[in-house]
C-alpha positions as CSV (number, residue, x, y, z in Angstrom):
1,M,0.0,0.0,0.0
2,T,2.9,2.4,0.7
3,R,3.4,4.7,-2.2
4,R,5.8,7.5,-2.9
5,N,4.9,9.7,-5.9
6,F,8.3,10.3,-7.5
7,D,6.8,11.1,-10.9
8,A,8.8,13.1,-13.4
9,E,6.0,15.6,-13.6
10,P,3.4,16.6,-10.9
11,V,0.5,14.2,-10.9
12,C,-0.6,13.2,-7.4
13,C,0.2,14.8,-4.1
14,G,2.6,12.5,-2.1
15,V,0.7,13.3,1.1
16,C,-3.1,13.3,0.2
17,Q,-3.2,11.8,-3.3
18,R,-5.1,14.8,-4.7
19,Q,-3.9,16.6,-7.8
20,A,-0.3,17.8,-7.4
21,V,0.8,21.3,-8.6
22,G,4.3,22.5,-9.4
23,L,5.4,22.3,-5.8
24,G,7.5,19.4,-4.5
25,Y,10.1,18.3,-2.0
26,A,13.5,16.8,-2.8
27,P,16.3,16.7,-0.3
28,K,18.8,17.9,-2.9
29,Q,19.0,18.5,-6.6
30,G,19.1,15.4,-8.7
31,T,17.0,13.3,-6.3
32,P,13.4,12.2,-6.8
33,V,10.7,14.8,-6.2
34,L,7.7,14.2,-3.9
35,W,5.1,16.3,-5.7
36,L,2.5,18.1,-3.5
37,C,-0.8,19.8,-3.9
38,D,-1.4,23.4,-2.7
39,E,-2.8,22.5,0.7
40,P,-0.7,24.3,3.3
41,E,-0.5,21.1,5.5
42,C,0.7,19.0,2.5
43,I,3.4,21.5,1.7
44,Q,4.4,21.5,5.4
45,L,4.4,17.7,5.5
46,G,6.3,17.0,2.2
47,R,9.7,16.6,3.9
48,V,8.2,14.4,6.7
49,V,6.5,12.0,4.2
50,F,9.5,11.9,1.9
51,H,11.6,10.5,4.8
52,M,9.0,8.5,6.6
53,A,9.6,4.8,7.1
54,P,7.4,2.7,4.7
55,S,5.7,0.8,7.5
56,K,4.7,4.0,9.3
57,L,3.4,5.5,6.0
58,T,1.4,2.4,5.3
59,H,-0.1,2.5,8.8
60,F,-1.2,6.1,8.3
61,E,-2.6,5.3,4.9
62,R,-4.7,2.4,6.3
63,L,-6.0,4.5,9.2
64,S,-6.9,7.3,6.7
65,L,-8.7,4.9,4.3
66,A,-10.7,3.5,7.2
67,D,-11.7,6.9,8.4
68,A,-12.6,8.1,4.9
69,G,-14.6,4.9,4.4
70,S,-16.5,5.7,7.5
71,E,-17.3,9.1,6.2
72,G,-18.5,7.6,2.9
73,G,-20.6,5.1,4.9
74,A,-22.2,7.9,6.9
75,Y,-23.2,9.6,3.6
76,L,-24.8,6.4,2.4
77,E,-26.7,6.0,5.7
78,K,-27.9,9.6,5.3
79,L,-29.2,8.7,1.8
80,G,-30.7,5.4,3.1
81,K,-28.9,3.6,0.2
82,F,-26.4,0.8,0.7
83,D,-26.2,-0.7,-2.8
84,L,-23.8,1.5,-4.7
85,S,-25.6,0.6,-8.0
86,E,-28.6,2.4,-6.7
87,L,-26.9,5.8,-6.4
88,S,-27.6,8.4,-9.0
89,Q,-24.7,10.0,-10.9
90,D,-24.7,13.0,-8.5
91,E,-24.9,10.8,-5.4
92,W,-22.0,8.6,-6.7
93,M,-19.9,11.7,-7.4
94,N,-20.7,13.1,-3.9
95,F,-19.7,9.7,-2.4
96,L,-16.4,9.6,-4.2
97,T,-15.7,13.2,-3.3
98,I,-16.4,12.5,0.4
99,V,-14.1,9.5,0.4
100,L,-11.3,11.3,-1.5
101,K,-11.3,14.5,0.5
102,G,-11.8,12.5,3.7
103,Y,-8.7,10.4,2.9
104,G,-6.6,13.5,2.3
105,T,-7.8,15.3,5.4
106,K,-7.2,12.2,7.6
107,M,-3.7,11.6,6.1
108,R,-2.7,15.2,7.0
109,E,-4.2,14.8,10.5
110,H,-2.4,11.4,11.1
111,V,0.9,12.5,9.8
112,L,0.7,15.8,11.8
113,S,-0.2,13.9,15.0
114,H,3.2,12.2,14.9
115,A,1.5,9.1,16.5
116,A,3.4,5.9,16.9
117,P,2.5,3.4,14.0
118,F,0.8,0.8,16.1
């Protein structure tokens, strides 16, 4: 599950997985770049995530996915729909947006918390 976005061009933020912009972190010239989005917390956390142990990063990713999934589940409960095939196009896009944004928010929170990975 651990990923590091060392793309040649900005594609996905190395912290939250949203669209990266022309900002990135590299410890020195000639090393891979961890591209970042324009969220201030992601910019702040670029260096931390770049140097984070893979096991710790994986732990934060799993926590963030579970948290985002819970937010998506709460949205489905609010709609009273639990079969994804029953969602309208707008409901489906809202569900995906909630999960994606929730993941990014939770990743930033977990990395900022500096909690132990267990």
